[in-house]
C-alpha positions, 0 to 999 in steps of 0.5 A: 953675759953669763954667771956661774953660781958654783956649787949650790944646795938643792931647794935654795933660792939663788939670785944674781943681778946682771948690770948693763949700760945702754951704749946706743943712741936711742932708749933701750926697751926690753920687751921680754926676758924669759928663763929657760925653765920655771926654775929660772926667773928674770925680772927686768926694767919695764921703762925705757933705759935712756942712752948712757944710763944703766939698767939691771936684770935680776935672775932668781934660780931655784934648783929644786931637787935637780942634781949635778951641773945645770945650764940655764939661760935667759932670753932677752928680747929688746929693740936692739 
């Protein structure tokens, strides 16, 4: 999954929510979600997500004084 915030201002807080569905047959457990830098902060569900249910990961990006195009990412570790 990816998201393009487009052109944003420096020193702003930008948020996007990634929605997903557990298409497996077992509960989905997210062990960890980590941003590529301190400016990219994910929030993820701590409880297991049952099969067929939806979940979401909220990512907040605060670019500070960074200029030009930026590429940041979140690494998710789960029982998949």
